[in-house]
N, C-alpha and C positions, 0 to 999 in steps of 0.2 A: 435482500439486504435492507437493513433499517435506514431510515432517512438520517443523514448526517448534517446537523445544523452547526453553526459556528459555536465553538467551545464545547460541543457535545462529542462524545466518543462513540465510535461504532466498533463492535467486537466480532471476531470470528474465532472459533476454537477448532483446533485440529490436533492430530497425533503425529509427532515427529518420528521418522523411521531412520535406522542406521543407513549410511550410504558409503560406498567405497570411495577412496580418494587416491591421489597420486601416490606412488611408492607402496601400494598394497595395504595401506593403513585404513582404518575405518573411523569415521566421525559421524556426527548427526547434523551436518549442514544440508540436510535434504529438505529444502523448502518446497512443499507441494503447491499445486496450482492455486490453492486458496490463499497463499501469501500474495494477495493482489497488491501490486505496486500502488502507491498513493494516487496516481492518475485515475486508476479504476475506482478507488474509494471515493474520489471527488464526485463521480457521477451520482452518488447517493445524496449529495448536497444540492443538486441542480434540478430544475424542472425538466420534464421530458423533451422540451424543445431546444435545450442547450446541451452542449458537449464541451470537452476540453481538449487542447493539444498541449503536449509537454514542452515547456521552455527549458527546464533542467530537472534532472533527477539524480540525487546523491544518495547512495546506499552504503551503509557501514555494517560489516559483520564484526560484532564486538567480542563475542565469546562463543565457544561451542555450546550448542544446546544439548540438553539431556534427551535421551529417547523418552517419548511420552507426550503428555498434553502440552501444547503451546497455544498462547492466545495472541492473535494479531489485533492490534488496536490502532485506530486512526482518528484524526480530528482535523477540522479546518482551523488553522491558526490565524489566517488573514484572508479577507475577501473584499474585493472592490467590484465594480460593475464589469471590468474586463479581465481581472486577474484573481488568482486564488493560490494560497500556499497550504499544502496538506502535509502533515507529518504522520508517520506510522511507525509502530514498534512491534517487535516480536518479544513476548515475555514468557519465560519458562515457569514451571510450577513453584520455583523458589522465589519468584518475583523479580528475577534478574532480566534486564533488557539484553537480549542476545543479538539483536540486529535492529537497525532503525533506518528510516529513509525520509527524505524531505523532497517534495516536488513543488516546483514553481510552474503554474499552469496558466494558459490563456483561455478564457471562456469565449466560446463562439456559438452562433446560432447553428443548430444541427443542420438545417436545410442548406446553409451556406457551405458547410464542409462536405456535404454529401452530393453536391452538384458536380457533374463531370466537367472537366475543362475543355474548352474548344480551341 
């Protein structure tokens, strides 16, 4: 994944597939694993010795996506020494935003998070 600096966007392209829904109808809200939530995107903006934990994550599914190419785009919109806000969007081939998410994250030293508790 490309480095994600403040104000710069990081992009991932994938192909949306049809998915069954409740009541036997079909739609294309089939977000594959590459729709990485904003906390995952945030790691591209940090040095390897840092990580994040999620304080809040708000996701909105705005419109059904069409089957076919979808672009996931994320950007850091705010960052301090301890906190970060990342926004991400799914955009279809017609340029419509079909889903978006905003994550508020706490930045921590990776070794602090990975130590077992006693």
